N, CA, C, O and the ligand as a Tripos MOL2 file, in Angstrom:
@<TRIPOS>MOLECULE
protein
  293   291    74     0     0
PROTEIN
NO_CHARGES

@<TRIPOS>ATOM
      1 N         -53.9500   42.9020  -41.0170 N.3       1 MET1
      2 CA        -54.9510   41.6620  -41.0060 C.3       1 MET1
      3 C         -54.3790   40.7310  -41.7630 C.2       1 MET1
      4 O         -53.7080   41.0620  -42.7400 O.2       1 MET1
      5 N         -54.5520   39.5250  -41.4400 N.am      2 THR2
      6 CA        -54.2780   38.2850  -42.0760 C.3       2 THR2
      7 C         -55.0340   38.1530  -43.4240 C.2       2 THR2
      8 O         -56.2640   38.1770  -43.3720 O.2       2 THR2
      9 N         -54.4030   38.0120  -44.6620 N.am      3 LEU3
     10 CA        -55.2070   37.5350  -45.7520 C.3       3 LEU3
     11 C         -54.8110   36.1790  -46.1980 C.2       3 LEU3
     12 O         -53.6870   35.8300  -46.5560 O.2       3 LEU3
     13 N         -55.7770   35.5360  -46.1360 N.am      4 ILE4
     14 CA        -55.7980   34.1170  -46.6040 C.3       4 ILE4
     15 C         -55.5460   34.0340  -48.0870 C.2       4 ILE4
     16 O         -56.0250   34.8460  -48.8790 O.2       4 ILE4
     17 N         -54.7040   32.9320  -48.4680 N.am      5 ASP5
     18 CA        -54.4140   32.7690  -49.8120 C.3       5 ASP5
     19 C         -55.7410   32.5130  -50.5060 C.2       5 ASP5
     20 O         -56.5270   31.7550  -49.9380 O.2       5 ASP5
     21 N         -56.1110   33.1060  -51.7720 N.am      6 PRO6
     22 CA        -57.1280   32.6760  -52.5260 C.3       6 PRO6
     23 C         -57.3570   31.1850  -52.8210 C.2       6 PRO6
     24 O         -58.4180   30.5850  -52.6470 O.2       6 PRO6
     25 N         -55.9930   30.5800  -53.3790 N.am      7 GLU7
     26 CA        -56.0190   29.4140  -53.5620 C.3       7 GLU7
     27 C         -56.4090   28.3410  -52.6530 C.2       7 GLU7
     28 O         -56.9300   27.2660  -52.9490 O.2       7 GLU7
     29 N         -55.9980   28.9020  -51.2120 N.am      8 LEU8
     30 CA        -56.1760   28.1310  -50.1820 C.3       8 LEU8
     31 C         -57.7490   28.2810  -49.6210 C.2       8 LEU8
     32 O         -58.3350   27.3340  -49.0960 O.2       8 LEU8
     33 N         -58.2260   29.3340  -49.7690 N.am      9 LEU9
     34 CA        -59.4520   29.6980  -49.6180 C.3       9 LEU9
     35 C         -60.4170   28.7050  -50.2050 C.2       9 LEU9
     36 O         -61.2630   28.0260  -49.6240 O.2       9 LEU9
     37 N         -60.0520   28.7780  -51.7230 N.am     10 ALA10
     38 CA        -60.8670   28.0750  -52.6520 C.3      10 ALA10
     39 C         -61.1490   26.5460  -52.2310 C.2      10 ALA10
     40 O         -62.2340   26.0020  -52.4340 O.2      10 ALA10
     41 N         -60.0550   25.9210  -51.6240 N.am     11 ILE11
     42 CA        -60.2250   24.5220  -51.2730 C.3      11 ILE11
     43 C         -60.5120   24.1990  -49.8970 C.2      11 ILE11
     44 O         -60.4240   23.0340  -49.5110 O.2      11 ILE11
     45 N         -60.9100   25.3160  -48.9830 N.am     12 LEU12
     46 CA        -61.4760   25.1960  -47.8780 C.3      12 LEU12
     47 C         -63.0820   25.0630  -47.9150 C.2      12 LEU12
     48 O         -63.7610   25.5150  -48.8380 O.2      12 LEU12
     49 N         -63.5600   24.4420  -46.8870 N.am     13 ALA13
     50 CA        -65.0810   24.1790  -46.9450 C.3      13 ALA13
     51 C         -65.6010   24.2190  -45.4590 C.2      13 ALA13
     52 O         -64.9490   23.6870  -44.5610 O.2      13 ALA13
     53 N         -66.7740   24.8530  -45.2290 N.am     14 CYS14
     54 CA        -67.4490   24.7390  -44.0440 C.3      14 CYS14
     55 C         -67.7960   23.3430  -43.7000 C.2      14 CYS14
     56 O         -68.4900   22.5940  -44.3870 O.2      14 CYS14
     57 N         -67.2010   23.0530  -42.4840 N.am     15 PRO15
     58 CA        -67.3930   21.5960  -41.8940 C.3      15 PRO15
     59 C         -68.7780   21.3140  -41.4060 C.2      15 PRO15
     60 O         -69.0110   20.1980  -40.9420 O.2      15 PRO15
     61 N         -69.6750   22.1760  -41.4640 N.am     16 ALA16
     62 CA        -70.8330   22.2250  -40.8840 C.3      16 ALA16
     63 C         -71.9390   21.8800  -41.9880 C.2      16 ALA16
     64 O         -72.9990   21.3130  -41.7200 O.2      16 ALA16
     65 N         -71.5640   22.2810  -43.2140 N.am     17 CYS17
     66 CA        -72.5430   21.9610  -44.2710 C.3      17 CYS17
     67 C         -71.9990   20.8880  -45.1760 C.2      17 CYS17
     68 O         -70.8040   20.8040  -45.4610 O.2      17 CYS17
     69 N         -73.0470   19.9720  -45.6670 N.am     18 ALA18
     70 CA        -72.8920   18.8110  -46.3610 C.3      18 ALA18
     71 C         -72.5230   19.2890  -47.9470 C.2      18 ALA18
     72 O         -71.7780   18.6680  -48.7050 O.2      18 ALA18
     73 N         -73.1310   20.3650  -48.2080 N.am     19 GLU19
     74 CA        -72.9750   20.8300  -49.4670 C.3      19 GLU19
     75 C         -71.6960   21.4940  -49.7480 C.2      19 GLU19
     76 O         -71.4130   21.8420  -50.8940 O.2      19 GLU19
     77 N         -70.9400   21.6760  -48.7890 N.am     20 ARG20
     78 CA        -69.4480   22.3220  -48.7280 C.3      20 ARG20
     79 C         -69.4730   23.6950  -49.4530 C.2      20 ARG20
     80 O         -68.6340   23.8190  -50.3460 O.2      20 ARG20
     81 N         -70.3960   24.8720  -49.1870 N.am     21 PRO21
     82 CA        -70.2290   25.9670  -49.8930 C.3      21 PRO21
     83 C         -68.9000   26.7230  -49.5900 C.2      21 PRO21
     84 O         -68.3180   26.5760  -48.5160 O.2      21 PRO21
     85 N         -68.4730   27.4890  -50.5190 N.am     22 PRO22
     86 CA        -67.2960   28.2710  -50.4320 C.3      22 PRO22
     87 C         -67.3130   29.2010  -49.3480 C.2      22 PRO22
     88 O         -68.3440   29.8100  -49.0630 O.2      22 PRO22
     89 N         -66.1090   29.3710  -48.6470 N.am     23 LEU23
     90 CA        -66.0090   30.3170  -47.5120 C.3      23 LEU23
     91 C         -65.5010   31.5170  -48.1990 C.2      23 LEU23
     92 O         -64.9110   31.6130  -49.2750 O.2      23 LEU23
     93 N         -65.8740   32.4520  -47.3060 N.am     24 GLU24
     94 CA        -65.7130   34.0750  -47.5150 C.3      24 GLU24
     95 C         -64.8400   34.8390  -46.4640 C.2      24 GLU24
     96 O         -65.2340   34.8080  -45.2980 O.2      24 GLU24
     97 N         -63.7900   35.4640  -46.7370 N.am     25 GLN25
     98 CA        -62.8260   36.0880  -45.7290 C.3      25 GLN25
     99 C         -63.6540   37.2210  -45.3040 C.2      25 GLN25
    100 O         -64.2980   37.8320  -46.1570 O.2      25 GLN25
    101 N         -63.7070   37.6010  -43.9280 N.am     26 ARG26
    102 CA        -64.1540   38.9930  -43.5680 C.3      26 ARG26
    103 C         -63.4100   39.2400  -42.2940 C.2      26 ARG26
    104 O         -63.6300   38.6750  -41.2220 O.2      26 ARG26
    105 N         -62.4230   40.2300  -42.5590 N.am     27 GLY27
    106 CA        -61.5570   40.5550  -41.3630 C.3      27 GLY27
    107 C         -60.9560   39.2300  -40.9050 C.2      27 GLY27
    108 O         -60.6780   38.3670  -41.7390 O.2      27 GLY27
    109 N         -60.7610   39.0560  -39.6790 N.am     28 GLU28
    110 CA        -60.0310   37.9180  -39.1750 C.3      28 GLU28
    111 C         -60.9170   36.5760  -39.1430 C.2      28 GLU28
    112 O         -60.6360   35.6650  -38.3640 O.2      28 GLU28
    113 N         -61.8310   36.5160  -39.8910 N.am     29 PHE29
    114 CA        -62.7950   35.4740  -39.9110 C.3      29 PHE29
    115 C         -63.1120   34.9460  -41.2910 C.2      29 PHE29
    116 O         -63.0600   35.7270  -42.2410 O.2      29 PHE29
    117 N         -63.4570   33.5940  -41.4850 N.am     30 LEU30
    118 CA        -63.8200   33.2520  -42.5400 C.3      30 LEU30
    119 C         -65.2690   32.8410  -42.4570 C.2      30 LEU30
    120 O         -65.6280   32.0760  -41.5620 O.2      30 LEU30
    121 N         -65.9690   33.2300  -43.1910 N.am     31 ILE31
    122 CA        -67.4890   33.1000  -42.9790 C.3      31 ILE31
    123 C         -68.2840   32.2650  -44.0290 C.2      31 ILE31
    124 O         -67.9780   32.3260  -45.2200 O.2      31 ILE31
    125 N         -69.2330   31.5410  -43.6120 N.am     32 CYS32
    126 CA        -70.1240   30.5650  -44.2830 C.3      32 CYS32
    127 C         -71.5100   31.1520  -44.4330 C.2      32 CYS32
    128 O         -72.2920   31.1590  -43.4820 O.2      32 CYS32
    129 N         -71.8290   31.6570  -45.6500 N.am     33 ARG33
    130 CA        -73.0470   32.3470  -45.7510 C.3      33 ARG33
    131 C         -74.2270   31.2440  -45.4380 C.2      33 ARG33
    132 O         -75.2830   31.5480  -44.8840 O.2      33 ARG33
    133 N         -73.9430   30.1320  -45.8060 N.am     34 ALA34
    134 CA        -75.0190   28.9720  -45.8480 C.3      34 ALA34
    135 C         -75.5600   28.7150  -44.3470 C.2      34 ALA34
    136 O         -76.7730   28.7950  -44.1520 O.2      34 ALA34
    137 N         -74.9180   28.4900  -43.5670 N.am     35 CYS35
    138 CA        -75.1210   28.3470  -42.0600 C.3      35 CYS35
    139 C         -74.8410   29.4860  -41.2280 C.2      35 CYS35
    140 O         -74.9520   29.3150  -40.0140 O.2      35 CYS35
    141 N         -74.5100   30.5760  -41.6430 N.am     36 GLN36
    142 CA        -74.2130   31.9990  -41.0560 C.3      36 GLN36
    143 C         -73.2050   31.7840  -39.7800 C.2      36 GLN36
    144 O         -73.4500   32.2580  -38.6710 O.2      36 GLN36
    145 N         -72.0820   31.0350  -40.0710 N.am     37 ARG37
    146 CA        -71.0190   30.7510  -39.0430 C.3      37 ARG37
    147 C         -69.7270   31.6020  -39.5940 C.2      37 ARG37
    148 O         -69.4090   31.8580  -40.7550 O.2      37 ARG37
    149 N         -69.2060   31.8910  -38.5690 N.am     38 ALA38
    150 CA        -67.8000   32.6680  -38.6810 C.3      38 ALA38
    151 C         -66.7110   31.7390  -38.0490 C.2      38 ALA38
    152 O         -66.8890   31.3290  -36.9030 O.2      38 ALA38
    153 N         -65.6200   31.4020  -38.7360 N.am     39 TYR39
    154 CA        -64.5150   30.8040  -38.2070 C.3      39 TYR39
    155 C         -63.2900   31.6120  -38.1120 C.2      39 TYR39
    156 O         -62.8310   32.2470  -39.0610 O.2      39 TYR39
    157 N         -62.7620   31.5660  -36.9030 N.am     40 PRO40
    158 CA        -61.6040   32.3770  -36.5890 C.3      40 PRO40
    159 C         -60.4160   32.1410  -37.5100 C.2      40 PRO40
    160 O         -60.3180   31.1050  -38.1680 O.2      40 PRO40
    161 N         -59.6480   32.9750  -37.5400 N.am     41 ILE41
    162 CA        -58.1780   32.8950  -38.2800 C.3      41 ILE41
    163 C         -57.3400   33.0140  -37.1760 C.2      41 ILE41
    164 O         -57.4790   34.0650  -36.5510 O.2      41 ILE41
    165 N         -56.4550   32.1770  -36.7350 N.am     42 ARG42
    166 CA        -55.4240   32.1210  -35.7810 C.3      42 ARG42
    167 C         -54.1890   31.8870  -36.2520 C.2      42 ARG42
    168 O         -53.9150   30.7940  -36.7480 O.2      42 ARG42
    169 N         -53.3170   32.8510  -36.1610 N.am     43 ASP43
    170 CA        -51.7840   32.7030  -36.6540 C.3      43 ASP43
    171 C         -51.8990   32.3570  -38.1100 C.2      43 ASP43
    172 O         -51.2360   31.4490  -38.6110 O.2      43 ASP43
    173 N         -52.7800   33.1200  -38.8030 N.am     44 GLU44
    174 CA        -52.8350   32.7580  -40.3750 C.3      44 GLU44
    175 C         -53.5080   31.3530  -40.4910 C.2      44 GLU44
    176 O         -53.7250   30.9850  -41.6460 O.2      44 GLU44
    177 N         -53.7720   30.7400  -39.7580 N.am     45 ILE45
    178 CA        -54.3550   29.3260  -39.8390 C.3      45 ILE45
    179 C         -55.9490   29.2800  -39.5610 C.2      45 ILE45
    180 O         -56.3550   29.2660  -38.3990 O.2      45 ILE45
    181 N         -56.8380   29.2580  -40.6560 N.am     46 PRO46
    182 CA        -58.1550   29.0830  -40.4480 C.3      46 PRO46
    183 C         -58.5860   27.9270  -39.5440 C.2      46 PRO46
    184 O         -58.1300   26.7950  -39.7090 O.2      46 PRO46
    185 N         -59.5810   28.2640  -38.4680 N.am     47 VAL47
    186 CA        -59.9750   27.2310  -37.4080 C.3      47 VAL47
    187 C         -61.1700   26.9100  -38.0920 C.2      47 VAL47
    188 O         -62.1220   27.6900  -38.1210 O.2      47 VAL47
    189 N         -61.1700   25.6280  -38.7330 N.am     48 LEU48
    190 CA        -62.4760   25.4210  -39.2870 C.3      48 LEU48
    191 C         -63.1410   24.3180  -38.3910 C.2      48 LEU48
    192 O         -63.3850   23.2060  -38.8580 O.2      48 LEU48
    193 N         -63.4330   24.6590  -37.0680 N.am     49 LEU49
    194 CA        -64.1810   23.7280  -36.2190 C.3      49 LEU49
    195 C         -65.3930   24.3050  -35.9820 C.2      49 LEU49
    196 O         -65.4290   25.5010  -35.6920 O.2      49 LEU49
    197 N         -66.5020   23.5880  -36.0650 N.am     50 VAL50
    198 CA        -67.7090   23.7820  -35.4500 C.3      50 VAL50
    199 C         -67.7950   24.4780  -34.1890 C.2      50 VAL50
    200 O         -68.4770   25.4900  -34.0310 O.2      50 VAL50
    201 N         -67.1500   23.9680  -33.3570 N.am     51 GLU51
    202 CA        -66.9210   24.2260  -31.7410 C.3      51 GLU51
    203 C         -66.5030   25.6760  -31.7610 C.2      51 GLU51
    204 O         -66.9120   26.4210  -30.8710 O.2      51 GLU51
    205 N         -65.7080   26.1290  -32.7280 N.am     52 GLU52
    206 CA        -64.8210   27.1730  -32.6900 C.3      52 GLU52
    207 C         -65.6390   28.5260  -33.3060 C.2      52 GLU52
    208 O         -65.3600   29.7030  -33.0820 O.2      52 GLU52
    209 N         -66.5520   28.0840  -34.0090 N.am     53 ALA53
    210 CA        -67.2170   29.0900  -35.1050 C.3      53 ALA53
    211 C         -68.2590   30.0070  -34.0740 C.2      53 ALA53
    212 O         -68.8970   29.6300  -33.0900 O.2      53 ALA53
    213 N         -68.1790   31.1240  -34.6010 N.am     54 LEU54
    214 CA        -69.1820   32.0160  -34.1530 C.3      54 LEU54
    215 C         -70.4610   32.1720  -34.8220 C.2      54 LEU54
    216 O         -70.5410   31.8380  -36.0040 O.2      54 LEU54
    217 N         -71.5310   32.6640  -34.1770 N.am     55 PRO55
    218 CA        -72.4230   32.9660  -35.2090 C.3      55 PRO55
    219 C         -72.0330   34.3360  -35.8560 C.2      55 PRO55
    220 O         -71.2700   35.1840  -35.3910 O.2      55 PRO55
    221 N         -72.7750   34.3660  -37.1120 N.am     56 LEU56
    222 CA        -72.4160   35.5210  -38.0270 C.3      56 LEU56
    223 C         -72.8310   36.8690  -37.1790 C.2      56 LEU56
    224 O         -72.1470   37.8920  -37.2030 O.2      56 LEU56
    225 N         -74.0640   36.7260  -36.4160 N.am     57 ASP57
    226 CA        -74.6440   37.9120  -35.8490 C.3      57 ASP57
    227 C         -73.6390   38.3790  -34.9810 C.2      57 ASP57
    228 O         -73.5580   39.6050  -34.9090 O.2      57 ASP57
    229 N         -72.7780   37.6580  -34.2390 N.am     58 ALA58
    230 CA        -71.7600   38.0740  -33.2490 C.3      58 ALA58
    231 C         -70.6980   39.0340  -33.8010 C.2      58 ALA58
    232 O         -70.0100   39.6460  -32.9840 O.2      58 ALA58
    233 N         -70.4950   39.2290  -35.1660 N.am     59 LEU59
    234 CA        -69.6920   39.8240  -35.8850 C.3      59 LEU59
    235 C         -70.1110   41.3070  -36.2580 C.2      59 LEU59
    236 O         -69.3450   42.2530  -36.4390 O.2      59 LEU59
    237 N         -71.3150   41.3030  -36.3240 N.am     60 GLN60
    238 CA        -71.8770   42.6440  -36.9910 C.3      60 GLN60
    239 C         -71.7390   43.6380  -35.9090 C.2      60 GLN60
    240 O         -72.0230   43.4120  -34.7330 O.2      60 GLN60
    241 N         -71.3120   44.6930  -36.3500 N.am     61 GLY61
    242 CA        -70.9760   45.8640  -35.4760 C.3      61 GLY61
    243 C         -69.6310   45.7180  -34.8610 C.2      61 GLY61
    244 O         -69.1740   46.6870  -34.2550 O.2      61 GLY61
    245 N         -68.9510   44.6260  -34.9460 N.am     62 ASN62
    246 CA        -67.5510   44.4300  -34.5010 C.3      62 ASN62
    247 C         -66.7600   44.6740  -35.6490 C.2      62 ASN62
    248 O         -65.6220   45.0540  -35.3730 O.2      62 ASN62
    249 N         -67.0000   44.5780  -36.7660 N.am     63 SER63
    250 CA        -66.0290   44.8010  -37.9290 C.3      63 SER63
    251 C         -66.7010   45.7780  -38.9940 C.2      63 SER63
    252 O         -67.7530   46.3390  -38.6870 O.2      63 SER63
    253 N         -66.1810   45.9690  -40.0970 N.am     64 GLU64
    254 CA        -66.4920   46.8610  -40.9980 C.3      64 GLU64
    255 C         -67.9830   46.6190  -41.6290 C.2      64 GLU64
    256 O         -68.3560   45.5070  -42.0040 O.2      64 GLU64
    257 N         -68.7300   47.7160  -41.6930 N.am     65 PRO65
    258 CA        -70.1890   47.5460  -41.7950 C.3      65 PRO65
    259 C         -70.4560   47.3540  -43.5070 C.2      65 PRO65
    260 O         -71.5690   47.0200  -43.9140 O.2      65 PRO65
    261 N         -69.5320   47.5570  -44.2610 N.am     66 ASN66
    262 CA        -69.7610   47.3420  -45.6590 C.3      66 ASN66
    263 C         -69.2750   45.9390  -46.2350 C.2      66 ASN66
    264 O         -68.1070   45.6870  -46.5310 O.2      66 ASN66
    265 N         -70.2850   45.1220  -46.3390 N.am     67 GLU67
    266 CA        -69.8600   43.7190  -46.5400 C.3      67 GLU67
    267 C         -70.4920   43.2160  -48.0040 C.2      67 GLU67
    268 O         -70.0850   42.1820  -48.5330 O.2      67 GLU67
    269 N         -71.2070   43.7930  -48.4180 N.am     68 THR68
    270 CA        -71.7590   43.3540  -49.6880 C.3      68 THR68
    271 C         -70.9660   43.9370  -51.1840 C.2      68 THR68
    272 O         -70.8350   43.2540  -52.1990 O.2      68 THR68
    273 N         -70.5310   45.2480  -51.0240 N.am     69 GLY69
    274 CA        -70.0980   45.7250  -52.2000 C.3      69 GLY69
    275 C         -68.7830   45.2180  -52.6370 C.2      69 GLY69
    276 O         -68.4880   45.4740  -53.8050 O.2      69 GLY69
    277 N         -68.0220   44.6180  -52.0040 N.am     70 LYS70
    278 CA        -66.5510   44.0740  -52.3940 C.3      70 LYS70
    279 C         -66.5880   43.3180  -53.4380 C.2      70 LYS70
    280 O         -67.4390   42.4330  -53.5250 O.2      70 LYS70
    281 N         -65.7070   43.5280  -54.3700 N.am     71 SER71
    282 CA        -65.5820   42.7460  -55.4620 C.3      71 SER71
    283 C         -64.6450   41.6840  -55.2140 C.2      71 SER71
    284 O         -63.4270   41.8390  -55.3040 O.2      71 SER71
    285 N         -65.2790   40.4730  -54.8640 N.am     72 GLN72
    286 CA        -64.3550   39.3460  -54.2450 C.3      72 GLN72
    287 C         -63.9260   38.6120  -55.4010 C.2      72 GLN72
    288 O         -62.8090   38.1110  -55.2760 O.2      72 GLN72
    289 N         -64.5810   38.3870  -56.6240 N.am     73 ARG73
    290 CA        -64.2340   37.6660  -57.8980 C.3      73 ARG73
    291 C         -64.7960   38.4600  -58.9970 C.2      73 ARG73
    292 O         -64.6540   38.0890  -60.1620 O.2      73 ARG73
    293 ZN        -71.5650   26.4240  -43.2580 Zn       74 ZN74
@<TRIPOS>BOND
     1     1     2 1
     2     2     3 1
     3     3     4 2
     4     3     5 am
     5     5     6 1
     6     6     7 1
     7     7     8 2
     8     7     9 am
     9     9    10 1
    10    10    11 1
    11    11    12 2
    12    11    13 am
    13    13    14 1
    14    14    15 1
    15    15    16 2
    16    15    17 am
    17    17    18 1
    18    18    19 1
    19    19    20 2
    20    19    21 am
    21    21    22 1
    22    22    23 1
    23    23    24 2
    24    23    25 am
    25    25    26 1
    26    26    27 1
    27    27    28 2
    28    27    29 am
    29    29    30 1
    30    30    31 1
    31    31    32 2
    32    31    33 am
    33    33    34 1
    34    34    35 1
    35    35    36 2
    36    35    37 am
    37    37    38 1
    38    38    39 1
    39    39    40 2
    40    39    41 am
    41    41    42 1
    42    42    43 1
    43    43    44 2
    44    43    45 am
    45    45    46 1
    46    46    47 1
    47    47    48 2
    48    47    49 am
    49    49    50 1
    50    50    51 1
    51    51    52 2
    52    51    53 am
    53    53    54 1
    54    54    55 1
    55    55    56 2
    56    55    57 am
    57    57    58 1
    58    58    59 1
    59    59    60 2
    60    59    61 am
    61    61    62 1
    62    62    63 1
    63    63    64 2
    64    63    65 am
    65    65    66 1
    66    66    67 1
    67    67    68 2
    68    67    69 am
    69    69    70 1
    70    70    71 1
    71    71    72 2
    72    71    73 am
    73    73    74 1
    74    74    75 1
    75    75    76 2
    76    75    77 am
    77    77    78 1
    78    78    79 1
    79    79    80 2
    80    79    81 am
    81    81    82 1
    82    82    83 1
    83    83    84 2
    84    83    85 am
    85    85    86 1
    86    86    87 1
    87    87    88 2
    88    87    89 am
    89    89    90 1
    90    90    91 1
    91    91    92 2
    92    91    93 am
    93    93    94 1
    94    94    95 1
    95    95    96 2
    96    95    97 am
    97    97    98 1
    98    98    99 1
    99    99   100 2
   100    99   101 am
   101   101   102 1
   102   102   103 1
   103   103   104 2
   104   103   105 am
   105   105   106 1
   106   106   107 1
   107   107   108 2
   108   107   109 am
   109   109   110 1
   110   110   111 1
   111   111   112 2
   112   111   113 am
   113   113   114 1
   114   114   115 1
   115   115   116 2
   116   115   117 am
   117   117   118 1
   118   118   119 1
   119   119   120 2
   120   119   121 am
   121   121   122 1
   122   122   123 1
   123   123   124 2
   124   123   125 am
   125   125   126 1
   126   126   127 1
   127   127   128 2
   128   127   129 am
   129   129   130 1
   130   130   131 1
   131   131   132 2
   132   131   133 am
   133   133   134 1
   134   134   135 1
   135   135   136 2
   136   135   137 am
   137   137   138 1
   138   138   139 1
   139   139   140 2
   140   139   141 am
   141   141   142 1
   142   142   143 1
   143   143   144 2
   144   143   145 am
   145   145   146 1
   146   146   147 1
   147   147   148 2
   148   147   149 am
   149   149   150 1
   150   150   151 1
   151   151   152 2
   152   151   153 am
   153   153   154 1
   154   154   155 1
   155   155   156 2
   156   155   157 am
   157   157   158 1
   158   158   159 1
   159   159   160 2
   160   159   161 am
   161   161   162 1
   162   162   163 1
   163   163   164 2
   164   163   165 am
   165   165   166 1
   166   166   167 1
   167   167   168 2
   168   167   169 am
   169   169   170 1
   170   170   171 1
   171   171   172 2
   172   171   173 am
   173   173   174 1
   174   174   175 1
   175   175   176 2
   176   175   177 am
   177   177   178 1
   178   178   179 1
   179   179   180 2
   180   179   181 am
   181   181   182 1
   182   182   183 1
   183   183   184 2
   184   183   185 am
   185   185   186 1
   186   186   187 1
   187   187   188 2
   188   187   189 am
   189   189   190 1
   190   190   191 1
   191   191   192 2
   192   191   193 am
   193   193   194 1
   194   194   195 1
   195   195   196 2
   196   195   197 am
   197   197   198 1
   198   198   199 1
   199   199   200 2
   200   199   201 am
   201   201   202 1
   202   202   203 1
   203   203   204 2
   204   203   205 am
   205   205   206 1
   206   206   207 1
   207   207   208 2
   208   207   209 am
   209   209   210 1
   210   210   211 1
   211   211   212 2
   212   211   213 am
   213   213   214 1
   214   214   215 1
   215   215   216 2
   216   215   217 am
   217   217   218 1
   218   218   219 1
   219   219   220 2
   220   219   221 am
   221   221   222 1
   222   222   223 1
   223   223   224 2
   224   223   225 am
   225   225   226 1
   226   226   227 1
   227   227   228 2
   228   227   229 am
   229   229   230 1
   230   230   231 1
   231   231   232 2
   232   231   233 am
   233   233   234 1
   234   234   235 1
   235   235   236 2
   236   235   237 am
   237   237   238 1
   238   238   239 1
   239   239   240 2
   240   239   241 am
   241   241   242 1
   242   242   243 1
   243   243   244 2
   244   243   245 am
   245   245   246 1
   246   246   247 1
   247   247   248 2
   248   247   249 am
   249   249   250 1
   250   250   251 1
   251   251   252 2
   252   251   253 am
   253   253   254 1
   254   254   255 1
   255   255   256 2
   256   255   257 am
   257   257   258 1
   258   258   259 1
   259   259   260 2
   260   259   261 am
   261   261   262 1
   262   262   263 1
   263   263   264 2
   264   263   265 am
   265   265   266 1
   266   266   267 1
   267   267   268 2
   268   267   269 am
   269   269   270 1
   270   270   271 1
   271   271   272 2
   272   271   273 am
   273   273   274 1
   274   274   275 1
   275   275   276 2
   276   275   277 am
   277   277   278 1
   278   278   279 1
   279   279   280 2
   280   279   281 am
   281   281   282 1
   282   282   283 1
   283   283   284 2
   284   283   285 am
   285   285   286 1
   286   286   287 1
   287   287   288 2
   288   287   289 am
   289   289   290 1
   290   290   291 1
   291   291   292 2
@<TRIPOS>SUBSTRUCTURE
     1 MET1         2 RESIDUE 1 A MET
     2 THR2         6 RESIDUE 1 A THR
     3 LEU3        10 RESIDUE 1 A LEU
     4 ILE4        14 RESIDUE 1 A ILE
     5 ASP5        18 RESIDUE 1 A ASP
     6 PRO6        22 RESIDUE 1 A PRO
     7 GLU7        26 RESIDUE 1 A GLU
     8 LEU8        30 RESIDUE 1 A LEU
     9 LEU9        34 RESIDUE 1 A LEU
    10 ALA10       38 RESIDUE 1 A ALA
    11 ILE11       42 RESIDUE 1 A ILE
    12 LEU12       46 RESIDUE 1 A LEU
    13 ALA13       50 RESIDUE 1 A ALA
    14 CYS14       54 RESIDUE 1 A CYS
    15 PRO15       58 RESIDUE 1 A PRO
    16 ALA16       62 RESIDUE 1 A ALA
    17 CYS17       66 RESIDUE 1 A CYS
    18 ALA18       70 RESIDUE 1 A ALA
    19 GLU19       74 RESIDUE 1 A GLU
    20 ARG20       78 RESIDUE 1 A ARG
    21 PRO21       82 RESIDUE 1 A PRO
    22 PRO22       86 RESIDUE 1 A PRO
    23 LEU23       90 RESIDUE 1 A LEU
    24 GLU24       94 RESIDUE 1 A GLU
    25 GLN25       98 RESIDUE 1 A GLN
    26 ARG26      102 RESIDUE 1 A ARG
    27 GLY27      106 RESIDUE 1 A GLY
    28 GLU28      110 RESIDUE 1 A GLU
    29 PHE29      114 RESIDUE 1 A PHE
    30 LEU30      118 RESIDUE 1 A LEU
    31 ILE31      122 RESIDUE 1 A ILE
    32 CYS32      126 RESIDUE 1 A CYS
    33 ARG33      130 RESIDUE 1 A ARG
    34 ALA34      134 RESIDUE 1 A ALA
    35 CYS35      138 RESIDUE 1 A CYS
    36 GLN36      142 RESIDUE 1 A GLN
    37 ARG37      146 RESIDUE 1 A ARG
    38 ALA38      150 RESIDUE 1 A ALA
    39 TYR39      154 RESIDUE 1 A TYR
    40 PRO40      158 RESIDUE 1 A PRO
    41 ILE41      162 RESIDUE 1 A ILE
    42 ARG42      166 RESIDUE 1 A ARG
    43 ASP43      170 RESIDUE 1 A ASP
    44 GLU44      174 RESIDUE 1 A GLU
    45 ILE45      178 RESIDUE 1 A ILE
    46 PRO46      182 RESIDUE 1 A PRO
    47 VAL47      186 RESIDUE 1 A VAL
    48 LEU48      190 RESIDUE 1 A LEU
    49 LEU49      194 RESIDUE 1 A LEU
    50 VAL50      198 RESIDUE 1 A VAL
    51 GLU51      202 RESIDUE 1 A GLU
    52 GLU52      206 RESIDUE 1 A GLU
    53 ALA53      210 RESIDUE 1 A ALA
    54 LEU54      214 RESIDUE 1 A LEU
    55 PRO55      218 RESIDUE 1 A PRO
    56 LEU56      222 RESIDUE 1 A LEU
    57 ASP57      226 RESIDUE 1 A ASP
    58 ALA58      230 RESIDUE 1 A ALA
    59 LEU59      234 RESIDUE 1 A LEU
    60 GLN60      238 RESIDUE 1 A GLN
    61 GLY61      242 RESIDUE 1 A GLY
    62 ASN62      246 RESIDUE 1 A ASN
    63 SER63      250 RESIDUE 1 A SER
    64 GLU64      254 RESIDUE 1 A GLU
    65 PRO65      258 RESIDUE 1 A PRO
    66 ASN66      262 RESIDUE 1 A ASN
    67 GLU67      266 RESIDUE 1 A GLU
    68 THR68      270 RESIDUE 1 A THR
    69 GLY69      274 RESIDUE 1 A GLY
    70 LYS70      278 RESIDUE 1 A LYS
    71 SER71      282 RESIDUE 1 A SER
    72 GLN72      286 RESIDUE 1 A GLN
    73 ARG73      290 RESIDUE 1 A ARG
    74 ZN74       293 GROUP 0 **** ****
């Protein structure tokens, strides 16, 4: 799986949210908790386009079930 550089992740922001909340990697997606969108990562490049985003619901059951307990920071 592609791991996005944490320093890169830190400067990325959801294009759909005016407050630009931090994104979080989950599998091959970057997710925005604020608007519940999942942005795909293609060829190690996060695709931060609202048109390309999936609803977070669409990822459930598709990837790992344990999403809360990970120590991200
Ligand atoms: Zn958002």
